[in-house]
N, CA, C and O atoms as CSV, one atom per row, in Angstrom:
chain,resi,resn,atom,element,x,y,z
A,1,MET,N,N,71.518,-24.562,-39.361
A,1,MET,CA,C,70.685,-24.080,-38.285
A,1,MET,C,C,71.122,-22.669,-37.927
A,1,MET,O,O,72.254,-22.449,-37.495
A,2,CYS,N,N,70.231,-21.731,-38.105
A,2,CYS,CA,C,70.560,-20.337,-37.888
A,2,CYS,C,C,69.754,-19.801,-36.701
A,2,CYS,O,O,68.535,-19.961,-36.649
A,3,MET,N,N,70.434,-19.172,-35.762
A,3,MET,CA,C,69.745,-18.583,-34.620
A,3,MET,C,C,69.401,-17.133,-34.911
A,3,MET,O,O,70.199,-16.397,-35.492
A,4,LYS,N,N,68.206,-16.729,-34.501
A,4,LYS,CA,C,67.812,-15.335,-34.684
A,4,LYS,C,C,68.435,-14.476,-33.588
A,4,LYS,O,O,68.642,-14.927,-32.461
A,5,ARG,N,N,68.723,-13.249,-33.944
A,5,ARG,CA,C,69.236,-12.306,-32.951
A,5,ARG,C,C,68.126,-11.951,-31.954
A,5,ARG,O,O,66.983,-11.739,-32.358
A,6,PRO,N,N,68.444,-11.886,-30.682
A,6,PRO,CA,C,67.421,-11.486,-29.721
A,6,PRO,C,C,67.008,-10.043,-29.948
A,6,PRO,O,O,67.828,-9.209,-30.331
A,7,LYS,N,N,65.757,-9.754,-29.717
A,7,LYS,CA,C,65.237,-8.385,-29.854
A,7,LYS,C,C,64.741,-7.904,-28.496
A,7,LYS,O,O,64.241,-8.692,-27.693
A,8,LEU,N,N,64.880,-6.626,-28.253
A,8,LEU,CA,C,64.331,-6.029,-27.049
A,8,LEU,C,C,62.811,-5.970,-27.186
A,8,LEU,O,O,62.283,-5.746,-28.275
A,9,ALA,N,N,62.126,-6.172,-26.082
A,9,ALA,CA,C,60.668,-6.019,-26.082
A,9,ALA,C,C,60.361,-4.554,-26.372
A,9,ALA,O,O,61.124,-3.675,-25.973
A,10,PRO,N,N,59.253,-4.281,-27.060
A,10,PRO,CA,C,58.911,-2.893,-27.390
A,10,PRO,C,C,58.796,-1.991,-26.156
A,10,PRO,O,O,59.099,-0.799,-26.221
A,11,GLU,N,N,58.357,-2.569,-25.036
A,11,GLU,CA,C,58.168,-1.784,-23.810
A,11,GLU,C,C,59.308,-2.014,-22.823
A,11,GLU,O,O,59.079,-2.015,-21.613
A,12,TRP,N,N,60.545,-2.210,-23.320
A,12,TRP,CA,C,61.656,-2.585,-22.452
A,12,TRP,C,C,61.963,-1.538,-21.385
A,12,TRP,O,O,62.368,-1.891,-20.277
A,13,ARG,N,N,61.777,-0.263,-21.697
A,13,ARG,CA,C,62.041,0.759,-20.669
A,13,ARG,C,C,61.060,0.612,-19.509
A,13,ARG,O,O,61.447,0.724,-18.345
A,14,ASN,N,N,59.816,0.366,-19.822
A,14,ASN,CA,C,58.807,0.147,-18.802
A,14,ASN,C,C,59.139,-1.087,-17.959
A,14,ASN,O,O,58.979,-1.083,-16.738
A,15,ILE,N,N,59.598,-2.129,-18.626
A,15,ILE,CA,C,59.965,-3.365,-17.922
A,15,ILE,C,C,61.136,-3.118,-16.967
A,15,ILE,O,O,61.092,-3.538,-15.810
A,16,VAL,N,N,62.165,-2.448,-17.440
A,16,VAL,CA,C,63.329,-2.162,-16.590
A,16,VAL,C,C,62.946,-1.340,-15.380
A,16,VAL,O,O,63.468,-1.559,-14.288
A,17,GLN,N,N,62.031,-0.385,-15.564
A,17,GLN,CA,C,61.655,0.501,-14.453
A,17,GLN,C,C,60.690,-0.125,-13.469
A,17,GLN,O,O,60.740,0.189,-12.280
A,18,LYS,N,N,59.799,-1.013,-13.937
A,18,LYS,CA,C,58.719,-1.451,-13.064
A,18,LYS,C,C,58.659,-2.937,-12.756
A,18,LYS,O,O,57.958,-3.321,-11.819
A,19,ALA,N,N,59.343,-3.778,-13.481
A,19,ALA,CA,C,59.237,-5.230,-13.260
A,19,ALA,C,C,59.957,-5.660,-11.991
A,19,ALA,O,O,61.107,-5.290,-11.754
A,20,TRP,N,N,59.264,-6.444,-11.184
A,20,TRP,CA,C,59.864,-6.936,-9.954
A,20,TRP,C,C,61.031,-7.866,-10.234
A,20,TRP,O,O,61.977,-7.918,-9.447
A,21,SER,N,N,60.986,-8.602,-11.338
A,21,SER,CA,C,62.095,-9.489,-11.651
A,21,SER,C,C,63.372,-8.686,-11.888
A,21,SER,O,O,64.458,-9.140,-11.525
A,22,MET,N,N,63.264,-7.519,-12.479
A,22,MET,CA,C,64.435,-6.648,-12.701
A,22,MET,C,C,64.932,-6.087,-11.358
A,22,MET,O,O,66.134,-6.051,-11.097
A,23,ARG,N,N,64.007,-5.659,-10.530
A,23,ARG,CA,C,64.384,-5.086,-9.224
A,23,ARG,C,C,65.093,-6.130,-8.365
A,23,ARG,O,O,66.126,-5.853,-7.754
A,24,LEU,N,N,64.522,-7.333,-8.328
A,24,LEU,CA,C,65.135,-8.382,-7.509
A,24,LEU,C,C,66.455,-8.860,-8.097
A,24,LEU,O,O,67.372,-9.215,-7.357
A,25,GLY,N,N,66.557,-8.870,-9.419
A,25,GLY,CA,C,67.841,-9.215,-10.047
A,25,GLY,C,C,68.920,-8.191,-9.713
A,25,GLY,O,O,70.073,-8.545,-9.466
A,26,ALA,N,N,68.532,-6.914,-9.709
A,26,ALA,CA,C,69.480,-5.854,-9.340
A,26,ALA,C,C,69.886,-5.986,-7.870
A,26,ALA,O,O,71.050,-5.787,-7.525
A,27,LEU,N,N,68.931,-6.320,-7.015
A,27,LEU,CA,C,69.233,-6.533,-5.590
A,27,LEU,C,C,70.199,-7.684,-5.425
A,27,LEU,O,O,71.131,-7.598,-4.625
A,28,ALA,N,N,69.997,-8.751,-6.160
A,28,ALA,CA,C,70.912,-9.911,-6.097
A,28,ALA,C,C,72.317,-9.502,-6.527
A,28,ALA,O,O,73.300,-9.935,-5.925
A,29,ALA,N,N,72.420,-8.669,-7.567
A,29,ALA,CA,C,73.736,-8.211,-8.013
A,29,ALA,C,C,74.421,-7.374,-6.942
A,29,ALA,O,O,75.620,-7.528,-6.708
A,30,VAL,N,N,73.674,-6.495,-6.295
A,30,VAL,CA,C,74.243,-5.661,-5.237
A,30,VAL,C,C,74.701,-6.539,-4.070
A,30,VAL,O,O,75.795,-6.351,-3.538
A,31,LEU,N,N,73.862,-7.495,-3.677
A,31,LEU,CA,C,74.216,-8.377,-2.557
A,31,LEU,C,C,75.467,-9.210,-2.879
A,31,LEU,O,O,76.288,-9.463,-1.997
A,32,SER,N,N,75.604,-9.623,-4.106
A,32,SER,CA,C,76.804,-10.368,-4.513
A,32,SER,C,C,78.056,-9.495,-4.413
A,32,SER,O,O,79.113,-9.956,-3.982
A,33,GLY,N,N,77.925,-8.252,-4.808
A,33,GLY,CA,C,79.045,-7.323,-4.674
A,33,GLY,C,C,79.398,-7.054,-3.226
A,33,GLY,O,O,80.575,-7.000,-2.872
A,34,VAL,N,N,78.384,-6.885,-2.381
A,34,VAL,CA,C,78.620,-6.658,-0.958
A,34,VAL,C,C,79.300,-7.871,-0.344
A,34,VAL,O,O,80.176,-7.735,0.510
A,35,GLU,N,N,78.895,-9.059,-0.781
A,35,GLU,CA,C,79.498,-10.291,-0.269
A,35,GLU,C,C,81.006,-10.337,-0.494
A,35,GLU,O,O,81.750,-10.878,0.324
A,36,VAL,N,N,81.444,-9.769,-1.599
A,36,VAL,CA,C,82.868,-9.765,-1.940
A,36,VAL,C,C,83.615,-8.664,-1.176
A,36,VAL,O,O,84.721,-8.890,-0.685
A,37,VAL,N,N,83.018,-7.485,-1.078
A,37,VAL,CA,C,83.716,-6.321,-0.537
A,37,VAL,C,C,83.637,-6.221,0.977
A,37,VAL,O,O,84.618,-5.833,1.612
A,38,LEU,N,N,82.508,-6.556,1.572
A,38,LEU,CA,C,82.307,-6.345,3.005
A,38,LEU,C,C,83.333,-7.042,3.886
A,38,LEU,O,O,83.774,-6.432,4.861
A,39,PRO,N,N,83.744,-8.273,3.613
A,39,PRO,CA,C,84.735,-8.921,4.484
A,39,PRO,C,C,86.068,-8.170,4.585
A,39,PRO,O,O,86.829,-8.365,5.533
A,40,LEU,N,N,86.335,-7.327,3.616
A,40,LEU,CA,C,87.568,-6.533,3.674
A,40,LEU,C,C,87.489,-5.462,4.770
A,40,LEU,O,O,88.517,-4.990,5.255
A,41,PHE,N,N,86.279,-5.088,5.151
A,41,PHE,CA,C,86.083,-4.002,6.097
A,41,PHE,C,C,85.496,-4.436,7.443
A,41,PHE,O,O,85.683,-3.746,8.445
A,42,ALA,N,N,84.800,-5.554,7.480
A,42,ALA,CA,C,84.170,-5.962,8.741
A,42,ALA,C,C,84.220,-7.478,8.884
A,42,ALA,O,O,83.955,-8.206,7.928
A,43,ASN,N,N,84.554,-7.943,10.061
A,43,ASN,CA,C,84.609,-9.374,10.320
A,43,ASN,C,C,83.400,-9.875,11.115
A,43,ASN,O,O,83.260,-11.077,11.340
A,44,GLU,N,N,82.518,-8.946,11.544
A,44,GLU,CA,C,81.396,-9.333,12.394
A,44,GLU,C,C,80.197,-9.854,11.630
A,44,GLU,O,O,79.246,-10.333,12.248
A,45,VAL,N,N,80.207,-9.779,10.313
A,45,VAL,CA,C,79.082,-10.219,9.512
A,45,VAL,C,C,79.085,-11.744,9.458
A,45,VAL,O,O,80.116,-12.354,9.175
A,46,PRO,N,N,77.925,-12.367,9.732
A,46,PRO,CA,C,77.863,-13.821,9.674
A,46,PRO,C,C,78.292,-14.365,8.306
A,46,PRO,O,O,77.962,-13.793,7.267
A,47,ARG,N,N,79.015,-15.455,8.324
A,47,ARG,CA,C,79.530,-16.047,7.080
A,47,ARG,C,C,78.383,-16.448,6.162
A,47,ARG,O,O,77.392,-17.023,6.613
A,48,ASN,N,N,78.515,-16.149,4.893
A,48,ASN,CA,C,77.552,-16.489,3.844
A,48,ASN,C,C,76.202,-15.800,3.964
A,48,ASN,O,O,75.257,-16.199,3.285
A,49,LEU,N,N,76.081,-14.790,4.795
A,49,LEU,CA,C,74.815,-14.068,4.928
A,49,LEU,C,C,74.381,-13.460,3.581
A,49,LEU,O,O,73.240,-13.637,3.152
A,50,PHE,N,N,75.287,-12.757,2.936
A,50,PHE,CA,C,74.926,-12.094,1.688
A,50,PHE,C,C,74.762,-13.082,0.551
A,50,PHE,O,O,74.014,-12.814,-0.390
A,51,ALA,N,N,75.441,-14.219,0.613
A,51,ALA,CA,C,75.205,-15.270,-0.395
A,51,ALA,C,C,73.782,-15.816,-0.246
A,51,ALA,O,O,73.098,-16.046,-1.243
A,52,ALA,N,N,73.347,-16.019,0.975
A,52,ALA,CA,C,71.989,-16.499,1.232
A,52,ALA,C,C,70.947,-15.460,0.797
A,52,ALA,O,O,69.944,-15.808,0.175
A,53,LEU,N,N,71.187,-14.191,1.124
A,53,LEU,CA,C,70.253,-13.130,0.705
A,53,LEU,C,C,70.203,-12.995,-0.802
A,53,LEU,O,O,69.140,-12.758,-1.375
A,54,SER,N,N,71.339,-13.143,-1.440
A,54,SER,CA,C,71.405,-13.085,-2.898
A,54,SER,C,C,70.616,-14.260,-3.504
A,54,SER,O,O,69.908,-14.087,-4.496
A,55,PHE,N,N,70.739,-15.434,-2.914
A,55,PHE,CA,C,70.001,-16.594,-3.372
A,55,PHE,C,C,68.488,-16.356,-3.263
A,55,PHE,O,O,67.739,-16.684,-4.184
A,56,VAL,N,N,68.053,-15.799,-2.164
A,56,VAL,CA,C,66.631,-15.484,-1.965
A,56,VAL,C,C,66.159,-14.486,-3.000
A,56,VAL,O,O,65.069,-14.637,-3.551
A,57,ALA,N,N,66.965,-13.461,-3.275
A,57,ALA,CA,C,66.605,-12.451,-4.267
A,57,ALA,C,C,66.492,-13.055,-5.654
A,57,ALA,O,O,65.582,-12.704,-6.405
A,58,VAL,N,N,67.396,-13.956,-6.008
A,58,VAL,CA,C,67.359,-14.611,-7.330
A,58,VAL,C,C,66.109,-15.484,-7.449
A,58,VAL,O,O,65.442,-15.460,-8.483
A,59,ILE,N,N,65.787,-16.242,-6.423
A,59,ILE,CA,C,64.567,-17.059,-6.446
A,59,ILE,C,C,63.347,-16.159,-6.576
A,59,ILE,O,O,62.429,-16.455,-7.342
A,60,GLY,N,N,63.339,-15.066,-5.831
A,60,GLY,CA,C,62.234,-14.107,-5.933
A,60,GLY,C,C,62.115,-13.538,-7.346
A,60,GLY,O,O,61.006,-13.368,-7.854
A,61,ALA,N,N,63.238,-13.247,-7.975
A,61,ALA,CA,C,63.223,-12.725,-9.344
A,61,ALA,C,C,62.670,-13.759,-10.310
A,61,ALA,O,O,61.944,-13.415,-11.243
A,62,MET,N,N,63.007,-15.021,-10.090
A,62,MET,CA,C,62.499,-16.082,-10.966
A,62,MET,C,C,60.973,-16.201,-10.811
A,62,MET,O,O,60.262,-16.346,-11.806
A,63,VAL,N,N,60.483,-16.141,-9.601
A,63,VAL,CA,C,59.049,-16.216,-9.371
A,63,VAL,C,C,58.368,-14.979,-9.961
A,63,VAL,O,O,57.335,-15.098,-10.618
A,64,ALA,N,N,58.933,-13.809,-9.734
A,64,ALA,CA,C,58.351,-12.566,-10.253
A,64,ALA,C,C,58.309,-12.547,-11.769
A,64,ALA,O,O,57.455,-11.890,-12.364
A,65,ARG,N,N,59.222,-13.263,-12.390
A,65,ARG,CA,C,59.275,-13.300,-13.865
A,65,ARG,C,C,58.049,-13.978,-14.441
A,65,ARG,O,O,57.621,-13.627,-15.540
A,66,VAL,N,N,57.474,-14.933,-13.741
A,66,VAL,CA,C,56.327,-15.667,-14.274
A,66,VAL,C,C,54.982,-15.236,-13.694
A,66,VAL,O,O,53.932,-15.654,-14.182
A,67,VAL,N,N,55.012,-14.399,-12.651
A,67,VAL,CA,C,53.778,-13.907,-12.046
A,67,VAL,C,C,53.311,-12.677,-12.806
A,67,VAL,O,O,54.107,-11.789,-13.111
A,68,ALA,N,N,52.010,-12.625,-13.115
A,68,ALA,CA,C,51.442,-11.478,-13.819
A,68,ALA,C,C,51.599,-10.205,-12.978
A,68,ALA,O,O,51.325,-10.198,-11.778
A,69,GLN,N,N,52.033,-9.162,-13.619
A,69,GLN,CA,C,52.200,-7.865,-12.958
A,69,GLN,C,C,51.339,-6.860,-13.713
A,69,GLN,O,O,51.833,-6.191,-14.621
A,70,PRO,N,N,50.039,-6.737,-13.350
A,70,PRO,CA,C,49.104,-5.944,-14.129
A,70,PRO,C,C,49.499,-4.488,-14.319
A,70,PRO,O,O,49.168,-3.902,-15.350
A,71,LYS,N,N,50.180,-3.896,-13.379
A,71,LYS,CA,C,50.557,-2.489,-13.518
A,71,LYS,C,C,51.583,-2.270,-14.611
A,71,LYS,O,O,51.787,-1.140,-15.055
A,72,MET,N,N,52.229,-3.335,-15.050
A,72,MET,CA,C,53.230,-3.194,-16.118
A,72,MET,C,C,52.625,-2.706,-17.408
A,72,MET,O,O,53.275,-1.955,-18.136
A,73,HIS,N,N,51.396,-3.104,-17.724
A,73,HIS,CA,C,50.829,-2.784,-19.020
A,73,HIS,C,C,49.753,-1.717,-18.971
A,73,HIS,O,O,49.361,-1.190,-20.012
A,74,ASN,N,N,49.266,-1.388,-17.778
A,74,ASN,CA,C,48.175,-0.414,-17.660
A,74,ASN,C,C,48.666,1.022,-17.639
A,74,ASN,O,O,47.936,1.934,-18.025
A,75,GLU,N,N,49.895,1.229,-17.191
A,75,GLU,CA,C,50.412,2.596,-17.091
A,75,GLU,C,C,51.221,2.958,-18.312
A,75,GLU,O,O,51.884,2.093,-18.885
A,76,PRO,N,N,51.188,4.210,-18.728
A,76,PRO,CA,C,51.979,4.610,-19.884
A,76,PRO,C,C,53.460,4.627,-19.605
A,76,PRO,O,O,54.252,4.946,-20.492
C-alpha cells in the first residue's frame, strides 16, 4: 500500500490570501500563543478566555472550509 505525496492546489497562493478557513486558523494560532504568554504579564485576564476564543476560531475555520467562497475563484 503506497501513499501518494500531497500536492499543493494550483491556486494555493490565492487560498492562503483569501480563504476564511486560513484566516480563522491563523487567528486560532495567535490566540493559542497569547494564551501561553499573557499570564506571564497580566493576572486580570479571565481564566481560559483565549482557549475559548481559540476554540471558536477553530470551529469557524472548519465551517469556512466547507462553505463556498465565490470570491476565491472569480478574482485573479
